[in-house]
C-alpha positions as CSV (number, residue, x, y, z in Angstrom):
1,M,0.0,0.0,0.0
2,F,2.7,2.5,1.0
3,K,6.3,2.7,0.0
4,I,9.0,4.6,1.8
5,T,12.6,5.5,0.8
6,R,15.5,4.3,2.9
7,R,16.3,8.0,3.7
8,H,12.8,8.7,5.1
9,F,12.7,5.4,7.0
10,E,16.1,6.2,8.5
11,I,14.9,9.7,9.7
12,I,12.0,8.1,11.5
13,A,14.1,5.3,12.9
14,K,16.7,7.8,14.2
15,Q,14.1,9.9,15.8
16,A,12.6,6.9,17.6
17,K,16.1,5.8,18.7
18,D,17.1,9.3,19.9
19,N,13.9,9.6,21.9
20,F,13.8,6.1,23.3
21,P,12.3,5.3,25.8
22,R,9.9,8.2,25.2
23,E,7.3,8.1,22.4
24,C,7.9,10.4,19.4
25,G,6.4,11.1,16.1
26,G,5.4,13.3,13.2
27,F,3.5,13.4,9.9
28,V,3.9,11.6,6.6
29,G,2.7,12.6,3.2
30,G,3.4,12.0,-0.5
31,K,1.9,10.9,-3.8
32,E,0.4,7.7,-5.0
33,G,1.3,5.8,-1.9
34,M,5.0,6.9,-2.0
35,I,6.0,8.7,1.2
36,Q,7.9,11.7,-0.1
37,A,8.0,13.9,3.0
38,I,8.2,13.6,6.8
39,L,7.4,16.3,9.3
40,P,8.7,15.4,12.8
41,V,7.0,17.1,15.7
42,Y,7.6,17.5,19.4
43,N,5.6,15.1,21.7
44,Q,2.9,17.4,23.4
45,A,2.0,14.7,26.0
46,I,1.8,16.4,29.4
47,T,1.5,13.4,31.7
48,S,3.9,10.7,30.4
49,Q,5.8,10.7,27.2
50,Y,6.9,7.2,28.0
51,N,3.6,5.7,26.9
52,T,1.7,8.6,25.2
53,F,2.2,10.6,22.0
54,A,0.2,13.7,21.7
55,L,-0.1,16.3,18.9
56,S,-1.6,19.8,19.0
57,S,-4.2,21.0,16.6
58,D,-1.7,23.6,15.4
59,D,0.7,20.7,14.5
60,L,-2.1,19.0,12.5
61,L,-3.0,22.2,10.7
62,R,0.6,23.0,9.9
63,A,1.1,19.4,8.5
64,H,-2.0,19.7,6.2
65,D,-0.8,23.1,5.0
66,F,2.8,21.8,4.4
67,F,1.7,18.8,2.3
68,K,-0.9,20.8,0.4
69,K,1.7,23.5,-0.4
70,H,4.1,20.9,-1.8
71,G,1.4,19.2,-3.9
72,M,1.3,16.0,-1.7
73,E,-1.4,14.1,0.1
74,Y,-1.5,14.0,3.8
75,Y,-1.3,10.3,4.8
76,G,-1.4,10.6,8.6
77,F,0.9,10.7,11.6
78,Y,3.5,8.2,12.7
79,H,4.6,7.6,16.3
80,S,6.7,5.2,18.2
81,H,5.8,2.4,20.6
82,P,9.0,2.2,22.6
83,N,8.1,-1.0,24.5
84,G,5.3,-2.4,22.5
85,A,4.2,-4.2,19.4
86,P,3.6,-2.2,16.3
87,H,-0.2,-2.4,16.6
88,P,-2.6,0.6,17.1
89,S,-3.7,1.1,20.7
90,K,-7.3,2.1,21.6
91,Q,-6.0,5.7,21.9
92,D,-4.5,5.4,18.4
93,I,-7.8,4.2,16.9
94,M,-9.7,6.9,18.7
95,S,-7.5,9.6,17.0
96,G,-9.7,9.4,13.9
97,Q,-6.8,9.0,11.5
98,R,-7.4,6.8,8.5
99,F,-3.9,5.3,8.6
100,H,-1.7,4.5,11.6
101,F,2.0,4.5,11.0
102,I,3.6,2.9,14.1
103,V,7.3,2.4,14.8
104,S,7.9,-0.5,17.1
105,M,11.0,-0.2,19.3
106,K,10.6,-3.7,20.8
107,D,14.1,-4.3,19.4
108,S,15.7,-0.9,19.9
109,N,18.5,-1.7,17.5
110,S,16.0,-2.6,14.7
111,P,12.9,-0.3,14.6
112,M,10.0,-1.7,12.6
113,L,7.5,0.6,10.8
114,T,4.1,-0.8,10.1
115,V,0.9,0.8,8.7
116,F,-2.7,0.0,9.7
117,S,-5.9,1.3,8.3
């Protein structure tokens, strides 16, 4: 369904490794299923960044504007699960996003990116 370049995957993997054991994330967009841009953002979670990733409405608006400006589709946001499997949580599903891009850090030396719809 989606394709990602090694460069973009490495950016996401490095962000997940650098923020481990905290969750991190950002936005992805592109054309025809090819991820062509990544927009990392700061984790806005107030209570615990160790098991929660939160975005602001300003982050979301900025992402939509960014992808539109560059002629790309907004695909959704990605975030890491530092100690968990790469499956959407209840909170992820309740976000209303069409796609869930999840980076599993179960093996911190080998991040795994999976997409769910």
